[in-house]
N, C-alpha and C positions, 0 to 999 in steps of 0.2 A: 743640485738635488734632482733626482728623477721623480717626476710626477706619476702617480699610479693611475691607471685607467686610460681610456682613449679620448675622454673629453668630448670636444666638438666633433671629432671624427666618427663617433658612434652613430650608426645609421639606423639602429633598431634595438629592441629588447628581445629579449628572449629569456665516442667515444671512438712486427714479426716477433710474435712471441706473446706469451701469456703473462701479464704482470701478477705478482703475488698480491692477494687481496689484502687491503689495509696498508700497502706499501706504495709510496709515491715513486714514480719514475718519469723520466722525460727522454723522449727520443731525439737523436741528433737530426739536424736539418737534412732534407733530401732535395735534390733538384726538382723544381716545380712547386715547392712550398712557397708561400707568400709571406711578406712581412709588411704590416701596416705601420708606417713610420711617420712621426711628426717631430720636427725640429723647430722649436719656437723661433720665429723671425726668419725662417728660411723656407720659402715656398717650394723651391726646387727639390728639397729633401723631405717634403711633407707629401707623401703619396704611398701607394701600394706597390711594392717591388717584388719581382719574382726571383727566387733563388736560382742562380745559374751554376754551371759545372764548377766543382771545386770541393764542396759547395761554397759559394761565395755570394755576397751581396754587391751588386754593381750600382754605384751611386753617381749622379751627375757631378762633375768637377772633382770628385774625390777618387773615383775608380773602384776597384774591387776590394772588399773587406772580407777576409776569410771567415767562414763559419764552421770550419773543420772542428769536430769534437765539441761544438757549442750546443748544449742542451737547449731545445726550443723554449723551455720555460724560463731560461736565463737571458733571453735575447735583449731585453731592455737594459739590464745592467751592463751587459757586454757592449752593446752599441753605444751607450752613454760614455763608456771608457774610451772606445775606439774613436768616436767622433770628437771627443775632447782633445784629441791630438791635432785636430784641424780647426775646431771652433772653440773659442774661449768661452767658458761658463755656459756651455750648451745645455739647454733644457730639452730632454729627449723623452718621447713616449714611443714605445714599440710593442707590437704584439704579433705573434706568429699565427699565421692562418694556413689551413690546408684545404684543398679543393676536393670534396668528396661528393658522392651521389647518395641520394635517399630515394629508394624505389619500393614498389609494391603498393600496399594498402595505405597510402597517404594522399592527402588532397592535392598536393602540388609536387609530384615526383620530379626530380631533376638534379642538377649540379649546384652545389653551394660552396662558397669559400667561407669557412667558419673558423673562429678562434679555437686554438688547441685546448683551452680550458673550458670549452663548452661541454655540458653533460648530454648524454644521449637523448633524454626526454625533450630537451630544448632543441636539439637538432630535428626531432620529429615535428615539433611545433613550428619550426622555421619552414618546414615543408607543408604547412597547413594542418598538421595534426593527423592522427590516425583516422581512417574511415570506420564506419560501423561494422565492417567485415574483418577488421584487423585482429590478429592474434599477437598482441604485444609480448605475451609471455613466450613467444617463439621467435622473436626478432633475432636476427643474426648480423654479425659484422664480417664482411667478406673482403678478401684480396684475391681477385681473379676467381678461381673456383674453390679456393681454400677458406674455410671458416677460421677466423683468428682465435675465437674462444668457443668452448663447448657451451651448450645451453645453460647448464647449471652455474658455471663460472661467470657467464655474462650476466645472468639475472642477479647473482650476488654482487657483482660489480655495479650494476645499475642501482641496486638497493643502497649501496654505500656512497653513491654519488661520484663514481669514477669519471674522470674527464676523458676526452678523446686522446689526449696526450698520454695519460696513464695507461690507456688501453693499447698504446703503440700505433694508433692509426696514422696513416700518411697519405699523401696526395694519391688519388686514384682508387682508394678504398671505398666501400659502399656499405650502407646500412639497408638491410632488406627487411620489410615488414610483410609477413605472409598473410594469406587469406585465411579466415577462420569460419566459424559457423554462426549464423545470425541468431540461432536459438540457444546460444551458450551464455546464459546470464553471468556466470562466474567470470568468463573472459571479459565481458563488458566492465565488470567491477575492476578487474585488473587494469584495463585500459584507463579508466577514470583515475585510479589510484596513481598510476605512473605519470599521467599528465599533471596531476595536482602536485606530485613530488617535484616534477621538473619546474613548475611555475614557482614553487616555494624557494627554489634555489636559482632563480633567474639571474643571468649575467648579461652584460652588454655583448651584442654580437654584431658582426659585420656580414651582411648577406650580399654576396656578389654573384648572382645567378646569371647564367647565360643560356 
């Protein structure tokens, strides 16, 4: 039986294309994504592995396991089945991670490896939270110079608790928090409301910053 969650590997607490609001979606794996894997009783297979060309997962003593067409949200079920071919009665925990950057008006801008089921407010909290100058209502999700979602769609997605996976984010994407006006009290209320919403739906996260 597959155990849910990351258990002892959780290190802390704590969004190509526009998804339809209210509809779940899961992006296939890309090279550079990461998988946090734990196989009970096997320390060699209990680590964070980077997805290689294929896409595939390259594991010690086992070799490559194809991840072609595997939704990131289904990685635990999939790997439990695949590893079951090599390890009898394997107890597997797996979670997909992507390395993104959080930049702009946050306390600790930088790169973070985060679970795909993280929501955007929790990603901001991972980066130390928004500064007093932030305009959270104008936050954007970028891939290179392209915005993945228009402002209205993104705010609606945040309100319904959309995850990074549902927003189609992948390795190399970034969350940008723009500078706002200090004398805009309405903006500060929006900042507080967003952070409180994020904390209310806190999930386990793995923060691997470099």
